[in-house]
C-alpha positions, 0 to 999 in steps of 0.5 A: 742585320746581326746574328743571334748566337743561340748555339754559342751562348753557353760557350760564350756567355759574354756574347751579346745576342746580336753583333754589329754588321760584319762581325760574325754576321749571318749571311746564309743558313740552311738548317736542313742541310746544315750549311752556314755562311758567316761574314766577318770584318776580321783582317788582323791575324788575332781577329781572324783566329778568333773568328775561326775559333767561333766557327769551330763551335758549330762543329761543321763537317767542313770549315771553309774560308775566303780571305781578302787581305787589307793593304799591302803594308799590313800584308807585308808586315803580318803575312807570316802570321796569317796562316796560323790564324787559319789553323785547322780550316779545311780550305782557304781561298785567298783574294787579291789584296784590297789596296785601300789607296796604297800603291803596291809594295814589294813583299806585300802582294798576293803571291807573297801571302800565298807563299807564306800559306804554302810554306806554313802547311798549317791549314788545308787546301789553299787556293787563289781566286782572281776575283770575287766572282770566281770565288762565288762560282767556286763556292756555289758549285762546291758547297756540301751538306755540313759546310761552314763558310767564313767570309773574312776581310775588310775590302770588297770581299763583302760583295761575295757575302752579298752575292751569296745572300741574294743568289742562294736565297732561292735555293742552291743549284744541283750538285755540280759534276765533279771536275778533274785535276790536271786533265788538260794542262801540261802543268798537270794542275787545275780543276776543269771538266774533261775536254769534250770532242765535238764536230765542226757542226756541233761546235757552232751550237756548243758553249765553252772554250776551245782547247787543243793539247793543253800545251800552252794552257793554265786552268784555275784550281777553283771549280768554275764549271769550265767545259773545254772543247776539242774540235774533231777532224771527224772522218775526213783527212787531217792533211790533204792537197786541194785542187789548187795544189795547196796543203790544207791542214785541219786545225785540231790535228797535232802540229807534230803530226803535220810536220811528219806528214809534210816531211813524207809528202816533200813539203818544206817551210815549217821545219823551224816548228819542230818540237814546238808542242800544240795543235795546228789551231793553237799554233795559229792562235798564238802565231807560234814560232822559233828561230826567227820564223813564225807559223803565220808567215806560212799561212795563206788562209784560215777557215773560221767559225764565229760565235754567231755560228757563221763560217768564213774563210779569211785571207792571210792579210785579214788574219792580223798576225803579230808577235805571239798573236792572231787578231782574227782568232781572238773572236773565232775558232780556226778549223782549217788552214791553207799553207804556203810551202815549197817542194823539198826532198824528204831526207833534206827536210828530215835533216833540217828538222833535226837541226832545229830540234837540237837548238830547242831548250831541252824540256822533255820530261818536264811538266811545263807549258814552255815560255811563261812570258812573251818577249818585250820589244827589243829584249828577252823575257828570259834575260830580264827574269834571270837578271831579276833573280827569278831562276830557281824560285819556288812556290809549293810544287812549282819552280822556275827552271834552273837552266832558263828563267822563263820556264815554270815546271811542276812536280807531284803535289803542285797546284795551279795556284802555285803556278799563278803565284810564282808567275805573278812574283816573277812579273813583279820582280821584273817590274820592280827591277826594270820598270817593264811589264811582262805579258803572259804567253800561257793562255788563261794566265791572266793577272788583270790588276792583281798585285 
């Protein structure tokens, strides 16, 4: 189906009444709300500039675009020209490069193109979508009266146009609840609904991802309807000694609070965790550790809640602890745990905590989530990143620390897309230099097949 240009005929008399498919093709129109979505095959800067100029003729209240670059070689060659093609667009959402059978090419990936957009400052907000589905959810939840959405590119971005055509035809959903920026992640970036505190019973019936303190969490800039949950300890004690003499900790409690309680109560064995942020549950899920120790080594059992609403208590051997992972908690939420500790003198415990604290990388005052990548077998992610020249890299408001190449921190004006693009660039540099695939340690920072 083509599109009839009644409104632009007077401005473009040479325009035909109908254009071929994917050439400024009408995908969705709501005349009452003055919402319009158009798809265009444009993937060269000149074509894109013309498509944007045509969109402006409709005088929308807000001009938005989603663009998928085509081929790594073309993206590398033209990446500095793309931002100017979107000059004056209020929002640009970038999708991963459509490879078209090309292998990845250094300088031609999504992070490189995004960096060019952030450096240019020629258009409004620039965000990354990891998939067509994420882009669809974002536009569905944020469309407003007077919006003009341009869907541009030569790859599978056409699937976004088809989703809008099919799923918006029955009417748009009610206006979504406004999401807040930076309310959860320690990067202080990302769009998400405020965390909702629920009891264990409520958690069994609630829908949403469980988040602790946000000290190891990344959230997209896109409005995706994320509704994080926090498990409340309720009226019960966060830490106690059960009838068997075991220390029991509620998994929604901050890890630092547990260490303070253990020190006063005279229980030793977790001092190496001093200054590691997160909740007890977060520690368990990531099998957090430092200085040769891991929290999983001190766990006797975990009481869990499964997606079907079933509660169960699993033993240490059933947990499946490994480096920065707990297999059992990939499909369950930790509620309480029993700890294997030894008796100690509070003063000695305090001194030992201080010794470990002094060995920690100084992160106080930095907006960061600690190590970005896990250490690969037999090596250090920090060493590899440093050798690959990542220390001091910056995209937008996100930068790699100059004192440690495995730390990304943010400043005012930073976005989650800045963090994502920078981490993706770091991964690509190590892969190109050493042939090693680094795995993100920060929850939510999932690259999938993105290059």
